[in-house]
C-alpha positions, 0 to 999 in steps of 0.5 A: 525518459531517455532516448537510448535505443533498446538495441543498445541494452540488448546485452542486459538480459536480467534486472530487478526492482523493488517497492514496499508496503503502505497503510492508509492513515485517513481517507480510504474510500472517500479519496476515490470521491475527491476527498484527501487521504493520508498514507504512510510507507511501511519499508519493513515490508518489501517486495522485489521483482526480477525480470528476465528475457524469456528463452521462448522462440516466439512471444507468449503470456508473460510467465510469473513465478511467485515466492511468498515467505513463511509468516512471521511468528505471532509470539514476538510483539514487533517482528524483526524484518528479515531481508527477502533473500533470507526468507524460506520461500514457497515458490509457485508458477503461473501465467501472469495476472491480467494487471500485469500483462496490461502493465507490460503492454503499456510499458512496451507502448511507452517505451517505444518497443516494437511489440510486446516482449516476451518475458519471465518474472520472479516476484519475491514478496514479503507484503501479506496479500489481501490485507490493505497494505498495497501489495498489488501496487508494490508488486507493480511498482517493483515490476515497473522499475525491473522493466525500466532497468532491463530496457534502460528507459529512464522512466521518471516518477510520474511515468512510474506512477501512471504505469502502476496505475494501469495495474491498479485500475485493472486490479481494483476497479477504481484506484485513487493513486494513493497506493501507487504514490506511497509504495514508492515513497520515503515519508507520509503522502497526502493526496488532495485534489490530485496532487501528491505532497509530504505533510509537515510532521511536527512530532514524531510518533509510532504506528502499529499495524496489526493483521486481522488474519483475514483478507481485505475485500477491497474490490468487494468493498468498492463495489458495495459502496458504489451500489449504496451511494448510487441508491443514496447520493446524499449518504455519499456526500455526508461520508465524503465530507466527514471523511475530508474534515477528519483528514483536514483536521488531522493534518493540522494535528500532525503539523503541530505535533498534537498526537493525542488529538490525532489519535482521536481523529483516527478512532473517529474515522474507524467509527465512521468506516464502521457505519459503512459496514467496512469493519468486522467484528475482528477489526473492531476487537483489535481496534478496541484492544489497541486503545485498551493497551494505551494507543492514542488512536486506532482504526481499520486501514485499507479497503476494509472487510478484514485486513489491518488495524493501525494504532498510533503511539507516541513512543516506541515504548508504547508501540511495544506494549500495544503490539504485545497486546494485540500479538500475545493477547489476540494473535495478531502479527504486528509491524511497527514503523516510526514516522520522524519529525520533518518538514513537508514539501510538494510533489507532482 
């Protein structure tokens, strides 16, 4: 971190930061028990935080103004991303949530500030909340980047990650770090044994994300599983082992470009999560419809109990067909993200 003094940045009164959504391809829930997880960035869904020094004469609660764009119409198979600035937004004002206040306190300590600053935050978000797309982590990451810019603290990527994790642990209880990592990544993220890396991709593919229309109950799901596993530790061990095996096999498929095999791993993961009671009739229906429309594999993504479904295809044309079937046939909002062929590399 930079040693530049805060007093040298006193003239800076407004700063912004951004981040984007994510989708977990494999390993949700098992990752908090040490199994590997694989996630993808969704850059078409993004958010921006603008931080300004408060005009209040004394420190008070962190104030938050939040703008959420109108939902994209469901008639288009793949809605074209619209920059946040161009959307018609509905704005609300509120005290910042506890996770943001804890993040600000942690930032102040890390930056060596004398006390917690009095700030106001304007948060523009095009990421649907409560859908397992990492909206809380993306919002926190955008806020950290804005704070870093406002105070010229020169945070490194590990610093940013650790601050986002402060917010995520408050928001969700258990937080593996996969959301905190992927909301700032430009490529796939593998989290394994506490280390981040970018896995090799042997052949490009497309992922269609379909919104089930109901909220993803991450905290509820985490609590439900914690209770079930406490009652039956063997059940937890079997789930974690099976999830880890699917993810490791999928990494080999991904590296070698075996997309059909990769798709089968996704469908098997959906069945595994369904066995834990994490899917719903709606997410099961969307996954089945995606397979019926030609997807190579489909599964729920994220916390479950609602949220989103992912479908894998080899080509953009196939992705359009799957997205069209889900939007026109089942009224689901969809987004498509391409994953390009590329070499892997280690992270922190």
